[in-house]
Steps between C-alpha positions, in 0.01 A plus 500: 500500500177554303698508177665165587160339577361632171799356310455161667128503417569587134765227480259247654230597248744460210613160630138387545417613144796310356414181692134529402596546131730197510232289665231606251736432209586157636136408544386657177733325259338159471163384625394182327256222585576187295198330341368185668669182378341307216323214680548278194880540515555511876543191716252464786616596848190383684493131400752386762480434872343734755839663566534599131794266443516245221250659264539499123689829532676505839711244686639558848870415506802532729317352798198723440705820528476586129252468214588392146281669241478227235373753246813718513765280660560762769525403866352750749543521875177357640505753783444838334618677817833331574658838574243563773415843366602754241840622385644753255590356159877461555442318831241281326756403234755412769241309706431275201870452421567387858190281524511122523177303461498120489883499503500707179659838441466713187172669593426843355226754444279404204502711186182694428417251223544205737285664766221548247500125424389416853208747497135438428342844474152350484559440874572754770620503858736353374511499119630142491349187344213350697635211709862624505728341764675817617499609863518840671426699184474867596191593307307758703425818309797677659858594425612172658359297211758620251767248394827617348619368167863497398420715195624859511263755348626601153448875541651533848773273635404610853168316461399137452175326414284336761174308497212616716385144564152594626383574142803393297593854398858574392644834607846651531634639825815663630739231620537667839142413600422182694306224325455123541732231365396178322811305395514287186747242368565407137425693185755758395 
């Protein structure tokens, strides 16, 4: 009996070590904070109405359920918490594929490059342009302020990039972890 308990303990320690190594590798691959946008080349987000709609940069569309970024041509869900919580990457992909906003289908996770375009890293909590029209952005300095991208990490197909929206930091994470979903329409 003691030998069996010892074997189970050793097996548990080995499993813990493997999971820890995978987690550290996933987190350690990419950790990048994009530079703040060039104010001379970026449209203003805070020159519209009090709700953030109809500024030089953003226009609320689809009955106010989505936001057109006039700078990039991408349309974002206005509610940055449509899923009502976090999901693993594969479920996040499916959630977007099944989503209908403003009678439109075709929503998806943004690429890492697209996600960077919406950031303003001179801001924090969240790292979005001052005066943005988005609602329910999960930006507390916690694990729940990470938003999946649709971009798989180059060095490990079991990981994908996400944006820690509190500061605008890009990191990679194992796809089995739960993170937030912010659907986009248009682009590639």
